[in-house]
C-alpha positions in Angstrom: 132.9 89.0 104.3 130.2 90.5 102.5 128.0 87.1 103.7 129.7 87.4 107.4 128.1 91.0 107.6 124.2 89.5 105.8 124.9 86.8 109.3 124.8 90.0 111.7 121.5 90.8 110.3 120.0 87.4 109.7 118.3 86.4 113.1 116.7 89.7 113.7 113.2 90.3 113.7 113.0 94.2 112.7 111.8 94.8 109.6 115.0 97.3 109.1 117.8 94.2 110.3 115.5 92.2 107.8 116.0 94.2 105.1 119.5 94.8 105.5 120.1 91.1 105.5 118.6 90.8 102.4 120.5 93.2 100.9 123.7 91.6 102.2 122.8 88.7 100.9 122.0 90.2 97.3 125.8 91.2 97.6 126.7 88.5 98.0 125.1 87.0 95.1 126.0 89.9 92.7 129.5 89.0 93.6 129.5 85.2 93.6 125.8 84.2 91.8 126.4 80.9 92.1 126.4 80.7 95.9 124.0 78.4 97.0 124.0 78.9 100.5 123.8 82.3 100.1 121.0 82.1 97.6 118.8 79.7 100.0 119.2 82.3 102.9 117.8 84.9 100.2 114.7 82.4 99.6 114.1 81.6 103.1 114.3 85.8 104.6 111.6 86.0 101.4 109.5 83.7 102.7 109.6 85.4 106.2 108.6 88.6 104.3 106.0 86.5 102.6 107.6 88.0 99.2 106.8 84.8 96.9 107.6 86.4 93.9 111.1 86.8 94.7 111.3 83.6 96.6 109.6 81.8 92.9 113.0 83.3 91.0 115.9 82.7 93.6 114.8 79.2 94.1 114.6 79.3 89.8 118.3 79.7 90.1 119.3 77.2 92.6 117.2 74.9 90.3 119.3 76.0 87.6 123.2 76.7 89.1 125.5 73.3 88.9 125.9 71.1 90.9 122.8 69.9 90.1 120.8 69.1 93.2 119.8 65.4 94.0 116.5 64.0 92.6 115.3 64.7 96.6 116.2 68.9 96.1 114.7 69.2 93.0 111.5 67.9 93.7 111.5 70.1 97.0 112.1 73.1 95.3 109.4 72.4 92.3 106.9 71.4 95.4 107.7 75.1 97.3 107.7 76.9 93.9 104.2 75.7 93.4 103.4 76.5 96.7 104.5 80.2 96.7 102.9 80.3 93.0 99.4 79.4 94.8 100.1 81.9 97.9 100.3 79.0 100.1 103.2 80.5 102.2 102.8 78.4 105.5 102.8 75.1 103.8 105.7 75.9 101.1 107.4 77.2 105.0 107.5 73.8 105.6 108.4 72.6 101.8 111.0 75.0 102.2 112.4 73.8 106.1 112.9 70.0 104.1 114.4 71.9 100.7 117.1 73.0 103.3 117.4 70.0 105.2 118.6 68.4 102.0 120.6 70.7 101.0 122.8 71.0 104.1 126.3 70.1 102.5 128.3 68.4 104.8 132.5 67.5 105.4 133.6 64.4 103.3 135.8 63.7 105.7 134.1 62.3 108.9 135.8 62.8 112.4 135.6 59.2 112.8 138.1 59.0 109.8 141.0 61.0 112.0 
């Protein structure tokens, strides 16, 4: 329910809605710290707001949260962290987009298996 509430503000561009989105994702993580979807959403929101330090903190948490990400995802996480620390937010944005694509979870059963 908390995540669904966060999604209501996810597409908004005004600062108040963006802040509500981040706050609601933090609420999700307070109850479920291993929720990678919420944590990656929060990283994305921090990058959009150019809050690099907060984005780095949560990317480091993604790296530590079981199950261990794939080698490709770890490489993207590390690269994005370095870019954010260097203040290169536009390039970090591209790296984060690639990471989000890498971290997409698909169902083990496809429609074809039915």
